[in-house]
C-alpha positions as a printed Julia matrix, in Angstrom:
189×3 Matrix{Float64}:
  91.33  32.38  112.97
  87.8   33.45  112.37
  85.6   34.12  109.38
  83.7   37.38  108.99
  81.81  39.15  106.24
  82.93  42.78  106.06
  81.33  45.13  103.52
  80.0   42.17  101.52
  83.31  40.27  101.26
  84.01  37.1   103.25
  87.39  37.04  105.04
  89.4   34.66  107.16
  91.02  36.85  109.82
  94.28  35.82  111.46
  94.57  37.5   114.85
  98.24  36.53  115.27
  99.55  38.01  112.01
  96.78  40.62  111.62
  96.22  39.48  108.04
  93.05  38.73  106.12
  92.36  36.28  103.31
  89.39  36.68  100.97
  87.47  33.39  101.07
  84.55  31.83   99.25
  81.05  33.19   99.37
  78.37  32.09   96.91
  76.94  35.4    95.79
  79.72  37.75   94.7
  78.39  39.73   91.74
  78.97  42.96   89.87
  82.07  45.03   90.58
  84.15  44.02   93.6
  86.79  46.25   95.16
  88.98  44.43   97.66
  90.48  46.9   100.14
  94.12  46.65  101.23
  92.95  46.4   104.84
  89.76  45.72  106.78
  88.75  46.63  110.32
  86.87  44.22  112.58
  86.24  44.88  116.29
  88.58  47.89  116.05
  91.47  45.72  114.82
  92.97  46.37  111.38
  93.84  43.34  109.22
  95.96  43.67  106.07
  94.45  41.78  103.1
  97.31  39.59  101.84
  95.67  36.78   99.89
  92.74  35.69   97.8
  92.04  32.14   98.91
  91.3   28.92   97.09
  88.0   29.15   95.16
  87.3   32.6    96.69
  85.33  33.81   93.66
  84.87  30.46   91.86
  81.61  30.06   89.96
  80.61  33.71   90.48
  79.23  34.04   86.97
  77.82  37.52   87.65
  81.1   38.98   88.83
  82.13  41.56   86.22
  85.2   43.33   87.58
  87.6   42.82   90.45
  90.01  45.36   91.87
  92.88  43.65   93.7
  94.97  45.79   96.09
  98.77  45.92   96.13
  98.72  44.26   99.57
  97.73  40.88   98.05
 100.69  38.49   97.7
  98.99  35.24   96.63
  95.96  34.28   94.57
  94.92  30.72   95.37
  93.95  27.72   93.26
  90.69  28.14   91.32
  90.22  31.65   92.79
  88.35  32.97   89.72
  87.39  29.65   88.1
  84.28  30.04   85.91
  83.9   33.78   86.46
  82.52  33.91   82.94
  81.78  37.65   82.79
  85.22  39.0    83.69
  86.85  40.47   80.57
  90.07  41.87   82.01
  92.04  41.77   85.22
  95.02  43.66   86.55
  97.22  41.63   88.85
  98.99  44.19   91.01
 102.73  44.44   91.58
 103.45  42.52   94.75
 101.53  39.36   93.89
 104.08  36.54   93.83
 101.94  33.48   93.15
  98.98  32.52   90.95
  97.46  29.16   91.87
  96.43  26.26   89.65
  93.4   26.84   87.39
  93.14  30.39   88.81
  91.28  31.75   85.75
  90.06  28.45   84.29
  86.8   28.83   82.4
  86.82  32.64   82.37
  85.68  32.48   78.76
  85.38  36.26   78.3
  88.77  37.06   79.84
  90.65  38.81   77.03
  93.21  40.88   78.87
  95.41  40.3    81.9
  98.61  41.88   83.09
 101.19  39.82   84.96
 103.61  41.95   86.99
 107.29  41.17   87.42
 106.68  40.24   91.07
 104.91  37.0    90.04
 107.34  34.09   90.39
 104.95  31.15   90.0
 101.98  30.51   87.74
 100.16  27.31   88.57
  99.07  24.45   86.37
  96.64  25.44   83.61
  95.93  28.86   85.11
  94.6   30.25   81.84
  93.04  27.13   80.3
  89.68  27.76   78.61
  89.88  31.55   78.97
  89.22  34.05   76.21
  92.98  34.56   76.01
  93.7   30.83   75.7
  90.88  30.16   73.23
  91.82  33.0    70.87
  94.08  31.52   68.17
  95.63  34.92   67.45
  97.21  34.92   70.93
  99.26  31.83   70.09
 102.63  32.18   68.4
 103.79  29.0    66.66
 101.89  26.86   69.15
 103.01  28.82   72.24
 100.96  31.15   74.43
 102.76  34.06   76.05
 101.18  36.66   78.34
 103.45  39.62   78.84
 106.9   38.03   79.25
 105.57  34.75   80.68
 105.37  31.5    78.72
 101.95  30.13   79.75
 101.3   27.03   77.64
 102.32  25.11   74.53
 100.39  23.05   72.02
 101.38  19.45   71.36
 102.65  20.25   67.86
 105.41  22.77   68.6
 108.87  22.31   67.15
 110.81  19.32   68.48
 113.61  21.73   69.41
 111.96  24.78   70.93
 113.81  27.99   71.78
 112.06  30.1    74.42
 111.84  33.79   73.48
 114.76  35.83   74.79
 112.66  38.29   76.8
 110.84  35.52   78.71
 111.27  35.7    82.5
 108.9   32.96   83.7
 107.61  29.61   82.45
 104.3   28.5    83.98
 103.98  25.1    85.67
 103.71  22.21   83.17
 103.78  24.61   80.2
 105.32  21.88   78.03
 103.1   19.04   79.31
 102.02  16.57   76.64
 104.64  17.46   74.02
 105.75  13.94   73.1
 107.74  15.12   70.07
 109.74  17.64   72.08
 113.45  16.73   72.11
 114.99  19.88   73.6
 114.1   23.28   75.03
 116.56  26.15   75.05
 115.87  28.5    77.94
 117.44  31.98   77.97
 119.2   33.45   80.99
 116.35  35.92   81.58
 114.1   33.09   82.81
 114.18  33.21   86.59
 111.4   30.76   87.36
């Protein structure tokens, strides 16, 4: 594997699988468009992941366009990207890492496609979505049909909404009064 900067984006290129992972660089800013493939030395690499901390602390990053080729978004990938207001996670992404959007205080809108099967620990903590009380329903935060987090004071016998398909990692963490959780059949993960 080798690391190369191509059109301003830092990649880890895997010559065996012909895949590319977006990796950390300190000065991403403005609007970033990640292509579905990059060419280096006349070899085409499909962009399949956004790596751990790839855009972390890029406070001047305003928008990000993620291609359908991306399957995973790593831990802390957008941590403290404080100027991002919305993000579209494309169909095909299967995994969002821990703290992926932590500290994105202006993030007000995100779409989570049905392809996502795991949402890591505290992925949306301290985001505009998380911090907006109107997004919480009886102490529970849902984004699309995903249960993201719960407050410590939810009902001792909680019934997950019928249309829910995914419960994020440790969504019920810290609920010492919780006695039971009823999970509908629609929940697959």
